[in-house]
C-alpha positions in Angstrom: 104.6 93.4 160.2 104.7 92.2 156.6 101.7 92.8 154.5 100.5 89.8 152.5 98.6 90.5 149.3 96.4 87.2 147.4 97.2 87.4 144.1 94.7 86.0 141.3 96.6 84.6 138.5 93.6 84.9 136.2 92.9 88.7 136.9 96.7 89.4 136.5 96.5 88.0 133.1 93.4 90.0 132.3 94.6 93.1 133.6 97.8 93.0 131.7 96.6 92.2 128.6 93.8 94.7 128.1 96.7 97.5 129.2 99.1 96.1 126.9 96.3 96.1 124.1 96.0 99.4 125.0 99.5 100.5 125.1 100.5 99.4 121.9 97.7 100.7 119.8 98.8 104.3 121.3 102.1 103.3 120.1 100.8 102.7 117.0 99.0 106.1 116.6 101.3 108.3 118.0 104.7 106.7 116.4 102.6 106.1 113.0 102.9 102.5 112.8 101.0 100.5 110.7 98.3 98.7 112.8 97.6 95.1 112.6 94.8 94.2 115.3 95.9 90.8 115.2 99.6 91.2 115.7 98.6 93.7 118.6 96.3 91.0 120.4 99.3 88.6 119.9 101.9 90.6 121.4 99.5 91.4 124.4 99.0 87.8 124.6 102.4 87.3 124.7 103.5 90.1 127.1 100.6 88.6 129.8 101.5 85.4 129.5 105.2 86.3 130.2 104.0 88.2 133.6 102.2 85.1 134.9 105.2 82.8 134.2 107.5 85.5 135.5 105.2 85.7 138.6 105.6 82.1 139.0 108.8 81.5 138.2 111.0 84.7 139.8 111.6 84.9 143.2 112.8 88.4 143.2 110.4 91.1 142.4 113.1 93.5 141.3 114.5 90.6 138.4 110.9 90.5 137.7 110.3 94.1 137.6 113.3 94.4 135.3 112.3 91.7 133.1 108.8 93.1 132.6 110.0 96.5 131.5 112.8 95.6 129.5 112.8 92.0 127.3 109.2 91.7 127.3 108.3 95.1 126.2 110.9 94.8 123.5 109.3 91.4 122.8 105.7 93.0 122.7 106.8 95.9 119.8 108.9 93.4 117.6 105.7 91.4 117.0 103.1 94.1 116.8 105.3 96.4 114.7 108.5 94.6 113.2 108.4 94.4 109.3 110.6 93.6 106.6 110.2 97.2 105.8 111.8 98.6 109.1 114.3 95.2 109.5 117.0 97.3 108.3 116.5 99.9 111.5 115.7 97.9 113.8 118.4 98.7 116.9 116.5 102.2 116.8 113.0 101.2 115.4 112.7 98.5 118.9 114.6 101.2 121.3 112.0 104.1 119.9 108.9 101.7 120.1 109.9 100.5 123.7 110.1 104.0 125.0 107.0 104.7 123.6 105.2 101.7 124.6 106.9 102.5 128.2 105.9 105.7 128.4 102.3 105.0 127.2 102.3 102.3 130.5 102.9 105.0 132.8 100.8 107.6 131.3 97.5 104.8 131.1 98.5 103.3 135.0 98.6 106.5 136.1 95.2 107.8 135.0 93.7 104.6 135.6 94.9 104.3 139.1 94.0 107.9 139.8 90.6 107.8 138.4 90.0 104.3 140.4 91.4 106.3 143.5 89.6 109.6 143.3 86.2 108.8 141.7 85.4 105.1 142.7 87.4 104.9 145.8 89.3 102.1 144.8 86.3 99.7 144.1 85.5 99.7 140.0 88.9 99.2 138.6 86.9 98.2 135.3 85.4 101.4 135.1 88.2 103.3 135.9 90.1 101.6 132.9 87.3 102.0 130.5 87.5 105.9 131.5 91.1 105.9 130.3 90.2 103.9 127.6 88.4 106.5 126.3 90.5 109.4 127.2 93.8 107.9 125.6 91.4 106.9 122.4 90.2 110.5 122.2 93.5 112.4 122.1 95.1 109.5 120.0 92.1 110.8 117.5 92.5 114.1 118.2 96.0 114.2 117.8 95.8 112.0 114.6 94.1 114.4 113.2 96.0 117.4 113.6 98.6 115.6 112.7 97.1 114.7 108.7 95.6 118.2 108.5 99.6 119.8 109.1 100.8 117.9 106.5 98.2 119.6 104.3 97.7 116.5 101.7 94.8 114.2 101.7 93.8 111.3 99.5 90.5 112.4 97.7 88.1 109.9 95.9 85.4 111.8 93.2 82.5 110.1 91.9 81.1 111.5 88.7 78.2 109.5 86.9 79.8 106.2 86.2 83.6 107.1 86.8 85.8 107.1 90.0 88.8 109.3 90.4 91.6 108.8 93.2 93.9 111.7 93.6 96.0 113.9 96.0 94.6 116.8 97.2 96.1 119.8 99.2 94.1 121.6 101.7 94.5 125.5 100.9 93.6 127.8 103.5 93.8 130.6 101.2 91.4 128.6 98.7 88.2 130.9 100.0 86.4 130.7 96.3 83.1 130.3 96.5 80.4 129.3 94.3 78.2 132.2 93.7 75.0 130.6 92.1 74.7 127.7 94.6 76.9 129.1 97.6 79.3 126.0 97.9 83.2 126.0 98.5 84.9 125.3 95.3 88.0 123.3 94.9 90.2 123.2 92.0 91.3 120.2 90.0 94.0 119.7 87.4 92.1 119.9 83.8 94.0 117.4 82.3 93.1 114.6 84.8 89.5 114.8 83.7 90.2 114.6 79.7 90.0 111.0 79.5 86.1 111.1 81.2 85.4 114.4 79.5 85.7 112.4 75.8 83.3 109.9 77.1 80.6 112.6 78.4 81.0 116.6 78.3 80.3 117.9 81.2 78.0 120.9 81.6 79.9 123.8 82.8 79.6 127.4 84.4 82.0 130.4 84.4 82.8 131.5 88.0 84.4 134.9 89.1 87.4 135.2 91.1 90.4 137.4 91.6 94.2 135.9 92.9 97.2 137.9 93.2 98.0 137.3 89.2 93.9 137.5 88.5 91.9 140.2 89.9 89.1 139.8 87.6 89.1 136.4 86.4 86.8 133.3 85.1 87.2 129.7 85.8 85.1 126.9 84.3 83.5 124.8 87.0 81.1 121.6 87.2 79.3 120.0 90.0 80.3 116.2 91.2 77.9 113.8 92.3 80.4 113.0 95.3 83.6 114.0 96.9 85.0 111.7 99.5 88.1 113.6 101.4 89.7 110.6 103.5 91.1 111.5 107.2 92.8 109.0 108.8 90.4 105.7 108.4 87.5 107.9 107.8 85.9 109.7 104.7 84.5 112.9 105.0 81.6 112.8 102.4 80.7 115.8 100.5 77.5 115.9 98.0 77.4 118.1 95.2 81.0 119.2 95.0 81.9 122.0 92.8 85.4 121.7 91.2 87.0 124.3 88.8 88.9 123.2 86.2 92.4 124.4 86.9 95.2 124.8 84.4 97.8 122.1 84.1 100.7 124.3 84.6 99.3 125.0 88.5 100.2 121.4 89.4 102.9 120.9 87.4 106.1 119.1 89.7 103.5 118.9 92.2 102.7 115.7 94.3 98.9 116.9 94.4 96.2 117.5 91.2 93.7 119.1 93.7 93.4 122.1 95.5 90.7 121.5 98.6 88.8 124.7 99.8 89.6 125.9 102.9 85.8 125.4 104.0 85.6 121.7 103.1 87.5 120.8 106.3 
């Protein structure tokens, strides 16, 4: 006995569109592609339209699945992520992103179906989709945060009186220096970077005791800035009244960073 299903094209379109948006965002996050919301929405719109057109025109379900699994997702990732910068590696770039998008579609689709059937007995499809989105977003945020920390390099913005300084900072788990006067963690900055600022306005510095492998009983100059911002992904962590020690320029020579962050700041 044949089963007959009623397919509503508007529901098919909306479901495909929402899942395509989610899978493209996950692909962009995990494969470290620049994420442009407009391009992702356009790519998802393309995929959803092709799904409806293919459903109407193709009589073979096998052909429909093949087209929806290969050329359509390739077109979607091309619309969402392909740019002049990665055009030279077009083939490998599209293949990698297609595999990522395809993998995420299986994971999110399976998670959504499981949640819908096990928790809601198949009656709350969009609630299951919302929960799947929440799980996926939480996982991607945790992954990106861990990935950024594994690099140990962060963009830092320092606000001192009327001045603002942007630089690269290294997150050093071995930097445990604490200001004994105010009880705050101390980061180390290249003194040479601050010379133009200090020429206009001499800071109030204090001497902090420290010990290291090369200097067991040393003293280092330090001062306080109003605000320190550490960029983590798209967010910035704000530290008020941050303490900075003035490090020798030789400490940062031939390094890609100009500051060493205290391990307690992250």
